[in-house]
C-alpha positions, 0 to 999 in steps of 0.5 A: 373182400379185398376192400376190407381189412383183416379185422373187418373180415374177422368181425363180419365172419364172427357176426355171421357165425353168431347169427347162424348159431342163433338161427340154429338154436331157434329152429332146433328148439335148443332150449330158451337159455341157449337160444336167448344167449345166442340171440343176445350175442348175435344182436350185439354183433349185428349192432357192432357191424351196423355201427362200423358200416354207418361210420364208413359212410361218413367217408362218402357222404356229407356231415349232415347226411351221415348224421341222419343215417346214424340217427336212422340206422344206429338203433335198428336192432333195439327198435326191432326188438321193441316192435316184435315185443309189442307184437307179442304183447310184452308191453311191460318189457318194452317200457322197462327196456327203453327206460333201462336203455336210457338209465344204462347209458346215462348212469351205468356206462357213463359212470363206469367211463368216469371211473375208468377215465378218472383212474387213468387221467384224474379229473376229466374235462369236457365241453359242457355245451353239448351235455347241457343241450342233451340234458334239457332234451332228456328232461323234456322226454322225461316230462313226456313220460311223467305227465301222462303217467300223473294224469292217469294216476290222478284220474284227470280227464286226459287219462281217458285219451291215452293214445291221442295224448301219446301221439301228440307227445311223440310228434312233439319229441320228433320235431324237437329232435329234428330241430336239435339235429339241424342245430348240431349239424350246422355247428359241424357236429354229428349225431354220434362223433365219427371219431368214436369208431373211426378207421384208417381203412375206408370201405367203398361206398357200395360195400358200406351200403351192402353191409348195411342192407344185409345187417338190417335184414339180419337185425329183423330176423335175430330180433324176432328170434330174440323176442320168442326166446325172451319170455321162456328165458325170463321164466327159466331165470325166475326174473320179473318182466320189468327187471329183465327189460330194465337190466338184461334187455337194455344192456344187451341192446347197447353192449357195443356203444357201452364198450365204445364209451368206456374205451374213449374215456380210458383214452382220455377222450372225455368229450367223445365219451360223454357225447356218445353215452348221452346221445345214445340215451337221447336217441332212445328217449326222443326217437325210438319211443316216439317211433314205437308209439306211432308204429304200434297204432298201425301194426295191431297188437298191444298199443304203446302209450306213455303211461308207465308205472310211476316208480319207473317215471320217478327213477328216470326223472331223478336219474336225469336230474343227477346226470345233469348236475354231474355233467353241467360243469364240464368236469367229472372224476371217479367220485362222480362216476361212482355216484352214477353207478351207485344210483343205477344199482339202487334202481336195479335192486328196487326192480329185482323183485318185480 
């Protein structure tokens, strides 16, 4: 404990308390709303500590090793929620939550970051090279969702082979992501810039690894409890599964990264804010989605393919195009931010009724 500063101890203690509250509400069957809220807060706390511990590893590992750890570990809570949801047969929730995660990062939070940063600093200027690369990969990922959906809607021969097609797309996306990661690391960049969470006080290597292992175990438990409370909570709130996944689950799963992006933009660090938000969206599209496809075939339960409701595919495609247009010139202001947020509200409203 002496290796941790007071703020670290407070955050970890609060997270332990939230996990304990989530466990108590789950095992005592305190009610779906209380259990859902407790699990949501616990997931956010675990995600925050995982982010801190992963960044602390950067003080002991090389840039490439740190980048790989960040890519593999940073999305554990969201990945476990999706795996347990698939096991419970909530395929529509998983589809909507993954797409909602991309939309929340690329539209809602990036837009809010531009609004806050533009209000405090005027026009935000950032390096346009990384956003262009991420936008091109997002378009590839969207195509991997859009084309199988079109094949299904148009009743093409490929529609009878959803699972093999999904596996091929998953392997392609993972290979492209590996090439992108190699290129970024050779340029001295990390998957998520360490400055986003950097702390002056460094943890010992053993402490960082131990915290990561404990948080990974906690993420498994809380994700399972979260999914068990999810369907009753959806019924209690009177929400459709699509809206719950697209908005509620997606925002809850990315709460910490959302706060980080807005805080960086408010501090005038536009490069970091844009990188954090777009990289978070990209990791969902080209890492979590392919991994879920491959995992779902081996664990039983509902198989996860890339055939999604056409309106979700269209909303994702339009959103990525708008983000590309807004960020391609390396400048953004409050108007750009308001436009991104407005598009998110329109898409969310469409799915309010299911």
